[in-house]
C-alpha positions as CSV (number, residue, x, y, z in Angstrom):
1,M,-64.1,-60.1,225.0
2,L,-61.5,-59.4,222.6
3,T,-59.9,-56.9,225.0
4,K,-60.0,-59.3,227.9
5,F,-58.2,-61.8,225.7
6,S,-55.6,-59.2,224.8
7,T,-54.8,-58.2,228.4
8,D,-54.8,-61.8,229.5
9,Y,-52.2,-62.6,226.7
10,K,-50.1,-59.8,227.8
11,K,-50.0,-61.0,231.2
12,K,-48.6,-64.5,230.2
13,S,-45.1,-65.5,230.5
14,L,-43.2,-66.6,227.5
15,N,-43.7,-70.2,228.3
16,E,-47.4,-69.9,228.7
17,R,-47.6,-68.0,225.3
18,F,-45.7,-70.7,223.6
19,L,-48.1,-73.2,225.1
20,L,-51.1,-71.2,223.9
21,F,-49.6,-71.0,220.3
22,T,-48.8,-74.7,220.1
23,G,-52.2,-75.6,221.4
24,I,-54.0,-73.5,218.8
25,L,-51.5,-74.7,216.0
26,F,-52.2,-78.3,216.7
27,F,-55.9,-77.8,216.8
28,L,-55.6,-76.3,213.4
29,I,-53.4,-79.0,212.0
30,Y,-55.6,-81.8,213.2
31,L,-58.7,-79.9,211.9
32,T,-57.1,-79.3,208.6
33,L,-55.9,-82.9,208.3
34,G,-59.4,-84.3,208.8
35,L,-60.8,-82.0,206.2
36,V,-58.1,-82.8,203.7
37,I,-58.5,-86.7,204.3
38,I,-62.4,-86.3,203.7
39,F,-62.3,-84.2,200.5
40,W,-59.2,-85.1,198.6
41,D,-58.8,-88.4,196.9
42,F,-55.0,-87.9,196.3
43,L,-53.1,-85.9,198.8
44,P,-50.6,-83.4,197.4
45,I,-47.8,-84.9,199.5
46,G,-47.7,-88.0,197.4
47,L,-49.6,-90.2,199.9
48,N,-52.4,-92.1,198.1
49,L,-55.0,-93.2,200.5
50,N,-56.5,-96.3,198.8
51,M,-59.5,-96.3,201.2
52,P,-63.1,-96.5,200.3
53,L,-65.0,-93.3,200.8
54,K,-66.9,-94.2,204.0
55,Y,-63.5,-95.1,205.7
56,R,-62.0,-91.8,204.7
57,I,-65.1,-90.0,206.0
58,A,-64.9,-91.9,209.2
59,F,-61.2,-91.2,209.6
60,G,-61.5,-87.6,208.8
61,V,-64.4,-87.2,211.3
62,L,-62.3,-88.9,213.9
63,L,-59.5,-86.6,213.4
64,I,-61.8,-83.5,213.5
65,V,-63.5,-84.8,216.7
66,Y,-60.0,-85.5,218.4
67,S,-58.9,-81.9,217.4
68,F,-62.1,-80.4,219.2
69,L,-61.6,-82.7,222.2
70,R,-57.8,-81.5,222.6
71,F,-58.9,-78.0,222.2
72,I,-61.6,-78.2,224.9
73,R,-59.3,-80.0,227.2
74,F,-56.7,-77.2,226.4
75,L,-59.3,-74.6,227.4
76,M,-60.2,-76.3,230.6
77,Q,-56.7,-76.6,231.6
78,K,-56.2,-72.9,231.1
79,N,-59.1,-71.9,233.1
80,N,-57.9,-73.8,236.2
């Protein structure tokens, strides 16, 4: 499976490689942001989320679900 991915990656144009990289990057950004909002009371960037815990968890889960939906849509588009 890893060798198939490697050969498919080498066949891609520079534009397709860039889109693959940005798709994976934004998946990881949204996933990380969702986890950070859930588990940290005070964000290190100086942004204080004065939200109750249940709203922070709901917002974090929403971001995580959105990241997976983006990634699934990205994979479906890649297969077509």
